[in-house]
N, C-alpha and C positions, 0 to 999 in steps of 0.2 A: 242361310238355311243349310247349305251344303256342309258347313263345318259341324253343325249339330247332328245331321244325319250321319256324317262320318264318325263323330264321337260315339254315338249310340251304336254304330256298326262295330266299333272296337269292343263294345260290351256284348256283342253277339246278336244285336237286333238287326232285322231286315225290314225293308219297306213293305207295308201291306197294300193291297189293292185299294184304290180310292173308295171311300165309303165303308171300309171294313172296320167298323168300331165295335161290332158285336162281340160278345164274350166267346172266346175259344178256349175251353178248359185246359188244353194242353200248352197254352202259350201265355206269356206275360206281354202286355201291351203298354206302350207309352204313346201319348199324343203330344205333339209340339204345336203350340199356338203361335200365330204370326199376325202382325199388323203391318200393313204396307210392305209385305215381303220380308219383314225382319222378325226373327224369333223373339217371343216375349215371355213365354211360360211353358211349362211341361206338366203333364199329369200322368199318373200311373193307374192302370185298371186293376181293381180289386177282384178277388175270386167271385164276388157277388155280381159282377158286371158293372158296378158303379165305378166312378173314378175318384181319385184322391190327389190332392196337391197341397202345397204350402203357399199361402198368399202373403207375401212379405214376411214380416216377423211374427205373424199370427200362427196359431196351431194349425195342423193339417186339417183339411176339410174334406168331406165327401160330397160329390156333385155329379151332375151329368156333364157331358162335354159342352152342351149348349148352355149350361148354367153359368159358365164363365165367359161366354162369348159376348163381346161388346167393345166399348171404347177403350177399356184398360188393356185387355189382352188380345183383342182381335178375334180370330176364329181358329179352330183346329185346322192346321194346314197339312200335317203329316201324321200318320199313325204307323208305328213300327211294332214288330213283335219278335220274341225269341222263345224258344222252347223252354217250358218251365223246368228248372233244375231239380225240383223236389219230386219229379216223377221218373219212373224207370224209362229208359230209352226204348 
């Protein structure tokens, strides 16, 4: 997990407080799913507050964070954010 957090950190993301999945209009958020403490999947929050990701070779889907939780991907373990770049500082 540390390597994934570091990689997103290089892109300008910082860790959110635990449980901070709510829409924050000035930020882009990503959630990293983990199973048995191993990263399995990532999702990006849309401006609507919904989340989107690509499941295998399928098209991108829109979902809730809980919608992908289960035996395949585990559960959202980390949420990170960065200030949206399309807004004035």
